[in-house]
ChimeraX commands (.cxc) that place a marker at each C-alpha (Angstrom):
marker #1 position 0.10,-0.23,0.01 radius 0.5
marker #1 position 1.33,3.57,-0.88 radius 0.5
marker #1 position 1.19,5.97,1.88 radius 0.5
marker #1 position 0.59,9.64,1.75 radius 0.5
marker #1 position 2.09,11.95,4.30 radius 0.5
marker #1 position -0.49,14.84,5.09 radius 0.5
marker #1 position 0.65,17.86,7.03 radius 0.5
marker #1 position -2.21,19.90,8.47 radius 0.5
marker #1 position -3.45,21.72,11.78 radius 0.5
marker #1 position -4.02,20.10,14.94 radius 0.5
marker #1 position -6.64,22.93,15.32 radius 0.5
marker #1 position -9.94,22.76,13.81 radius 0.5
marker #1 position -9.56,26.13,12.13 radius 0.5
marker #1 position -12.69,28.47,11.74 radius 0.5
marker #1 position -15.86,27.11,10.66 radius 0.5
marker #1 position -17.12,23.96,9.39 radius 0.5
marker #1 position -15.13,24.09,6.06 radius 0.5
marker #1 position -11.99,22.58,7.49 radius 0.5
marker #1 position -13.65,19.65,9.02 radius 0.5
marker #1 position -15.26,19.20,5.62 radius 0.5
marker #1 position -12.09,19.19,4.17 radius 0.5
marker #1 position -10.50,16.85,6.40 radius 0.5
marker #1 position -13.42,14.28,5.74 radius 0.5
marker #1 position -12.95,14.72,2.17 radius 0.5
marker #1 position -9.10,14.25,2.41 radius 0.5
marker #1 position -9.71,10.98,4.33 radius 0.5
marker #1 position -12.17,9.65,1.63 radius 0.5
marker #1 position -9.72,10.69,-1.25 radius 0.5
marker #1 position -7.12,8.47,0.44 radius 0.5
marker #1 position -9.30,5.43,1.21 radius 0.5
marker #1 position -11.21,5.50,-2.15 radius 0.5
marker #1 position -7.62,5.29,-3.96 radius 0.5
marker #1 position -6.21,2.46,-1.38 radius 0.5
marker #1 position -3.91,5.03,-0.10 radius 0.5
marker #1 position -2.56,5.03,3.61 radius 0.5
marker #1 position -2.38,8.05,5.61 radius 0.5
marker #1 position 0.80,9.10,7.59 radius 0.5
marker #1 position 0.24,12.24,9.69 radius 0.5
marker #1 position 1.35,13.98,13.22 radius 0.5
marker #1 position -0.78,11.51,15.20 radius 0.5
marker #1 position -3.36,13.94,16.79 radius 0.5
marker #1 position -6.80,13.03,17.71 radius 0.5
marker #1 position -7.95,16.70,17.45 radius 0.5
marker #1 position -8.30,19.42,14.81 radius 0.5
marker #1 position -8.05,18.79,11.12 radius 0.5
marker #1 position -5.53,15.83,11.97 radius 0.5
marker #1 position -7.81,14.10,14.08 radius 0.5
marker #1 position -10.99,14.39,11.94 radius 0.5
marker #1 position -8.91,13.19,8.81 radius 0.5
marker #1 position -7.44,10.11,10.64 radius 0.5
marker #1 position -11.06,9.22,11.87 radius 0.5
marker #1 position -12.60,9.46,8.46 radius 0.5
marker #1 position -9.81,7.13,6.95 radius 0.5
marker #1 position -10.31,4.86,10.05 radius 0.5
marker #1 position -14.06,4.67,9.51 radius 0.5
marker #1 position -13.48,4.04,6.02 radius 0.5
marker #1 position -11.38,0.93,6.81 radius 0.5
marker #1 position -8.39,2.42,5.91 radius 0.5
marker #1 position -4.86,2.40,7.67 radius 0.5
marker #1 position -3.22,5.42,9.54 radius 0.5
marker #1 position 0.48,5.84,10.80 radius 0.5
marker #1 position 0.95,8.46,13.33 radius 0.5
marker #1 position 4.08,9.80,14.87 radius 0.5
marker #1 position 4.40,12.37,17.64 radius 0.5
marker #1 position 7.05,13.56,19.93 radius 0.5
marker #1 position 6.65,12.71,23.68 radius 0.5
marker #1 position 6.35,16.45,24.43 radius 0.5
marker #1 position 3.17,16.78,22.30 radius 0.5
marker #1 position 1.14,13.43,23.46 radius 0.5
marker #1 position -0.91,15.05,25.90 radius 0.5
marker #1 position -1.04,18.51,24.06 radius 0.5
marker #1 position -1.94,17.27,20.93 radius 0.5
marker #1 position -4.06,14.64,22.53 radius 0.5
marker #1 position -2.59,11.50,20.67 radius 0.5
marker #1 position -4.92,9.38,18.84 radius 0.5
marker #1 position -5.54,5.94,20.46 radius 0.5
marker #1 position -6.88,4.04,17.45 radius 0.5
marker #1 position -4.43,4.05,14.74 radius 0.5
marker #1 position -3.05,1.23,12.88 radius 0.5
marker #1 position 0.53,2.18,13.97 radius 0.5
marker #1 position 1.49,5.00,16.57 radius 0.5
marker #1 position 5.14,5.86,17.55 radius 0.5
marker #1 position 6.13,8.18,20.10 radius 0.5
marker #1 position 9.46,9.86,19.55 radius 0.5
marker #1 position 11.85,12.28,21.13 radius 0.5
marker #1 position 11.67,15.23,18.93 radius 0.5
marker #1 position 10.22,16.90,16.11 radius 0.5
marker #1 position 13.24,16.40,14.07 radius 0.5
marker #1 position 12.85,12.53,14.66 radius 0.5
marker #1 position 9.09,12.81,13.88 radius 0.5
marker #1 position 9.69,14.42,10.48 radius 0.5
marker #1 position 12.32,11.79,9.59 radius 0.5
marker #1 position 10.06,8.91,10.44 radius 0.5
marker #1 position 6.94,10.77,8.56 radius 0.5
marker #1 position 9.44,10.94,5.65 radius 0.5
marker #1 position 10.47,7.27,5.73 radius 0.5
marker #1 position 7.05,5.82,5.94 radius 0.5
marker #1 position 5.75,7.94,3.17 radius 0.5
marker #1 position 5.65,7.94,-0.81 radius 0.5
marker #1 position 4.28,11.28,-1.26 radius 0.5
marker #1 position 3.23,14.52,0.81 radius 0.5
marker #1 position 0.23,16.73,0.92 radius 0.5
marker #1 position 0.23,20.00,2.81 radius 0.5
marker #1 position -3.20,21.19,3.76 radius 0.5
marker #1 position -4.21,24.12,5.86 radius 0.5
marker #1 position -2.39,24.49,9.16 radius 0.5
marker #1 position -0.09,26.64,11.10 radius 0.5
marker #1 position 3.55,27.05,11.88 radius 0.5
marker #1 position 4.07,23.34,12.31 radius 0.5
marker #1 position 2.34,22.46,8.68 radius 0.5
marker #1 position 4.51,25.13,7.10 radius 0.5
marker #1 position 7.82,23.91,8.87 radius 0.5
marker #1 position 6.95,20.30,7.59 radius 0.5
marker #1 position 6.24,21.60,4.13 radius 0.5
marker #1 position 9.32,23.65,3.90 radius 0.5
marker #1 position 11.50,21.00,5.25 radius 0.5
marker #1 position 10.13,18.51,2.87 radius 0.5
marker #1 position 10.72,20.65,-0.01 radius 0.5
marker #1 position 14.21,21.51,1.11 radius 0.5
marker #1 position 15.19,17.97,1.28 radius 0.5
marker #1 position 13.68,17.42,-2.36 radius 0.5
marker #1 position 15.69,20.68,-3.32 radius 0.5
marker #1 position 18.77,19.08,-1.98 radius 0.5
marker #1 position 17.99,15.97,-3.59 radius 0.5
marker #1 position 17.46,13.73,-0.46 radius 0.5
marker #1 position 14.39,12.45,-2.10 radius 0.5
marker #1 position 12.14,12.57,-5.18 radius 0.5
marker #1 position 8.91,11.84,-3.66 radius 0.5
marker #1 position 6.03,14.08,-4.96 radius 0.5
marker #1 position 4.97,16.84,-3.11 radius 0.5
marker #1 position 1.46,18.63,-3.09 radius 0.5
marker #1 position -0.02,21.75,-1.72 radius 0.5
marker #1 position -3.88,21.74,-1.48 radius 0.5
marker #1 position -4.67,25.35,-1.75 radius 0.5
marker #1 position -8.24,24.48,-0.04 radius 0.5
marker #1 position -10.47,27.70,-0.63 radius 0.5
marker #1 position -7.53,29.94,-1.31 radius 0.5
marker #1 position -5.86,29.06,1.95 radius 0.5
marker #1 position -2.46,29.13,0.31 radius 0.5
marker #1 position -2.57,32.07,-2.13 radius 0.5
marker #1 position -0.37,34.26,-0.30 radius 0.5
marker #1 position 2.11,31.51,0.28 radius 0.5
marker #1 position 2.03,30.42,-3.33 radius 0.5
marker #1 position 2.65,34.20,-4.39 radius 0.5
marker #1 position 5.45,34.25,-2.05 radius 0.5
marker #1 position 7.08,31.16,-3.76 radius 0.5
marker #1 position 6.84,32.99,-6.89 radius 0.5
marker #1 position 8.49,35.89,-5.46 radius 0.5
marker #1 position 11.33,34.21,-4.05 radius 0.5
marker #1 position 11.82,32.69,-7.42 radius 0.5
marker #1 position 11.36,36.10,-9.32 radius 0.5
marker #1 position 14.10,37.65,-6.71 radius 0.5
marker #1 position 16.42,34.73,-7.77 radius 0.5
marker #1 position 16.66,32.81,-4.52 radius 0.5
marker #1 position 14.65,29.69,-5.83 radius 0.5
marker #1 position 15.18,28.20,-9.28 radius 0.5
marker #1 position 12.58,27.41,-11.86 radius 0.5
marker #1 position 13.55,23.87,-11.43 radius 0.5
marker #1 position 13.07,23.95,-7.68 radius 0.5
marker #1 position 9.69,25.95,-7.92 radius 0.5
marker #1 position 8.50,22.91,-9.86 radius 0.5
marker #1 position 9.27,20.53,-7.03 radius 0.5
marker #1 position 5.59,21.43,-5.52 radius 0.5
marker #1 position 2.36,20.74,-7.33 radius 0.5
marker #1 position -0.18,23.22,-6.42 radius 0.5
marker #1 position -3.82,21.98,-6.51 radius 0.5
marker #1 position -7.07,23.68,-5.97 radius 0.5
marker #1 position -9.37,20.69,-5.49 radius 0.5
marker #1 position -9.69,17.29,-4.34 radius 0.5
marker #1 position -10.37,16.28,-7.92 radius 0.5
marker #1 position -7.01,17.58,-8.83 radius 0.5
marker #1 position -5.27,16.05,-6.13 radius 0.5
marker #1 position -6.75,12.72,-6.81 radius 0.5
marker #1 position -5.65,12.73,-10.44 radius 0.5
marker #1 position -2.21,13.87,-9.39 radius 0.5
marker #1 position -1.85,11.26,-6.77 radius 0.5
marker #1 position -2.77,8.36,-9.39 radius 0.5
marker #1 position -0.51,9.90,-11.91 radius 0.5
marker #1 position 2.35,9.70,-9.70 radius 0.5
marker #1 position 1.51,6.27,-8.37 radius 0.5
marker #1 position 0.89,4.68,-11.88 radius 0.5
marker link #1:1,2 radius 0.2
marker link #1:2,3 radius 0.2
marker link #1:3,4 radius 0.2
marker link #1:4,5 radius 0.2
marker link #1:5,6 radius 0.2
marker link #1:6,7 radius 0.2
marker link #1:7,8 radius 0.2
marker link #1:8,9 radius 0.2
marker link #1:9,10 radius 0.2
marker link #1:10,11 radius 0.2
marker link #1:11,12 radius 0.2
marker link #1:12,13 radius 0.2
marker link #1:13,14 radius 0.2
marker link #1:14,15 radius 0.2
marker link #1:15,16 radius 0.2
marker link #1:16,17 radius 0.2
marker link #1:17,18 radius 0.2
marker link #1:18,19 radius 0.2
marker link #1:19,20 radius 0.2
marker link #1:20,21 radius 0.2
marker link #1:21,22 radius 0.2
marker link #1:22,23 radius 0.2
marker link #1:23,24 radius 0.2
marker link #1:24,25 radius 0.2
marker link #1:25,26 radius 0.2
marker link #1:26,27 radius 0.2
marker link #1:27,28 radius 0.2
marker link #1:28,29 radius 0.2
marker link #1:29,30 radius 0.2
marker link #1:30,31 radius 0.2
marker link #1:31,32 radius 0.2
marker link #1:32,33 radius 0.2
marker link #1:33,34 radius 0.2
marker link #1:34,35 radius 0.2
marker link #1:35,36 radius 0.2
marker link #1:36,37 radius 0.2
marker link #1:37,38 radius 0.2
marker link #1:38,39 radius 0.2
marker link #1:39,40 radius 0.2
marker link #1:40,41 radius 0.2
marker link #1:41,42 radius 0.2
marker link #1:42,43 radius 0.2
marker link #1:43,44 radius 0.2
marker link #1:44,45 radius 0.2
marker link #1:45,46 radius 0.2
marker link #1:46,47 radius 0.2
marker link #1:47,48 radius 0.2
marker link #1:48,49 radius 0.2
marker link #1:49,50 radius 0.2
marker link #1:50,51 radius 0.2
marker link #1:51,52 radius 0.2
marker link #1:52,53 radius 0.2
marker link #1:53,54 radius 0.2
marker link #1:54,55 radius 0.2
marker link #1:55,56 radius 0.2
marker link #1:56,57 radius 0.2
marker link #1:57,58 radius 0.2
marker link #1:58,59 radius 0.2
marker link #1:59,60 radius 0.2
marker link #1:60,61 radius 0.2
marker link #1:61,62 radius 0.2
marker link #1:62,63 radius 0.2
marker link #1:63,64 radius 0.2
marker link #1:64,65 radius 0.2
marker link #1:65,66 radius 0.2
marker link #1:66,67 radius 0.2
marker link #1:67,68 radius 0.2
marker link #1:68,69 radius 0.2
marker link #1:69,70 radius 0.2
marker link #1:70,71 radius 0.2
marker link #1:71,72 radius 0.2
marker link #1:72,73 radius 0.2
marker link #1:73,74 radius 0.2
marker link #1:74,75 radius 0.2
marker link #1:75,76 radius 0.2
marker link #1:76,77 radius 0.2
marker link #1:77,78 radius 0.2
marker link #1:78,79 radius 0.2
marker link #1:79,80 radius 0.2
marker link #1:80,81 radius 0.2
marker link #1:81,82 radius 0.2
marker link #1:82,83 radius 0.2
marker link #1:83,84 radius 0.2
marker link #1:84,85 radius 0.2
marker link #1:85,86 radius 0.2
marker link #1:86,87 radius 0.2
marker link #1:87,88 radius 0.2
marker link #1:88,89 radius 0.2
marker link #1:89,90 radius 0.2
marker link #1:90,91 radius 0.2
marker link #1:91,92 radius 0.2
marker link #1:92,93 radius 0.2
marker link #1:93,94 radius 0.2
marker link #1:94,95 radius 0.2
marker link #1:95,96 radius 0.2
marker link #1:96,97 radius 0.2
marker link #1:97,98 radius 0.2
marker link #1:98,99 radius 0.2
marker link #1:99,100 radius 0.2
marker link #1:100,101 radius 0.2
marker link #1:101,102 radius 0.2
marker link #1:102,103 radius 0.2
marker link #1:103,104 radius 0.2
marker link #1:104,105 radius 0.2
marker link #1:105,106 radius 0.2
marker link #1:106,107 radius 0.2
marker link #1:107,108 radius 0.2
marker link #1:108,109 radius 0.2
marker link #1:109,110 radius 0.2
marker link #1:110,111 radius 0.2
marker link #1:111,112 radius 0.2
marker link #1:112,113 radius 0.2
marker link #1:113,114 radius 0.2
marker link #1:114,115 radius 0.2
marker link #1:115,116 radius 0.2
marker link #1:116,117 radius 0.2
marker link #1:117,118 radius 0.2
marker link #1:118,119 radius 0.2
marker link #1:119,120 radius 0.2
marker link #1:120,121 radius 0.2
marker link #1:121,122 radius 0.2
marker link #1:122,123 radius 0.2
marker link #1:123,124 radius 0.2
marker link #1:124,125 radius 0.2
marker link #1:125,126 radius 0.2
marker link #1:126,127 radius 0.2
marker link #1:127,128 radius 0.2
marker link #1:128,129 radius 0.2
marker link #1:129,130 radius 0.2
marker link #1:130,131 radius 0.2
marker link #1:131,132 radius 0.2
marker link #1:132,133 radius 0.2
marker link #1:133,134 radius 0.2
marker link #1:134,135 radius 0.2
marker link #1:135,136 radius 0.2
marker link #1:136,137 radius 0.2
marker link #1:137,138 radius 0.2
marker link #1:138,139 radius 0.2
marker link #1:139,140 radius 0.2
marker link #1:140,141 radius 0.2
marker link #1:141,142 radius 0.2
marker link #1:142,143 radius 0.2
marker link #1:143,144 radius 0.2
marker link #1:144,145 radius 0.2
marker link #1:145,146 radius 0.2
marker link #1:146,147 radius 0.2
marker link #1:147,148 radius 0.2
marker link #1:148,149 radius 0.2
marker link #1:149,150 radius 0.2
marker link #1:150,151 radius 0.2
marker link #1:151,152 radius 0.2
marker link #1:152,153 radius 0.2
marker link #1:153,154 radius 0.2
marker link #1:154,155 radius 0.2
marker link #1:155,156 radius 0.2
marker link #1:156,157 radius 0.2
marker link #1:157,158 radius 0.2
marker link #1:158,159 radius 0.2
marker link #1:159,160 radius 0.2
marker link #1:160,161 radius 0.2
marker link #1:161,162 radius 0.2
marker link #1:162,163 radius 0.2
marker link #1:163,164 radius 0.2
marker link #1:164,165 radius 0.2
marker link #1:165,166 radius 0.2
marker link #1:166,167 radius 0.2
marker link #1:167,168 radius 0.2
marker link #1:168,169 radius 0.2
marker link #1:169,170 radius 0.2
marker link #1:170,171 radius 0.2
marker link #1:171,172 radius 0.2
marker link #1:172,173 radius 0.2
marker link #1:173,174 radius 0.2
marker link #1:174,175 radius 0.2
marker link #1:175,176 radius 0.2
marker link #1:176,177 radius 0.2
marker link #1:177,178 radius 0.2
marker link #1:178,179 radius 0.2
marker link #1:179,180 radius 0.2
marker link #1:180,181 radius 0.2
view
């Protein structure tokens, strides 16, 4: 089974749209027989997405540093759950377990994970596909900033292409199916 690492918020965000988004991500994974790798929380976007995958009979792998187990409320019903010593180890294990990466709305942690995995791709540590789900335009400013970094000469055209921006679950599903074909 191919596994997709999803970077997203342990917060629920404002409004029901993000809960709906999390459920749709879960359905997208299970309907394409893809496993979920994520940060292991039972709350927020993370928890809703994991619950959807598990409820649809899918498999979910979570990784969480000891310091966050109580704070992010570790999910107790995952296929596999690993408690680690640091965020660095968390990101390495999530990378090791995954065949592709998707960033969805979230906060600093989501941005940290996205930028680190893109940096690893830029340094040719991996060639795994990386996607940004620009749900309801959430990442419009970030995408413009990436383009600005490119325009100002700090990111080559080649490296800008390391991330595929998708605006809908339909686009994401096609992109994931193409990369795993």
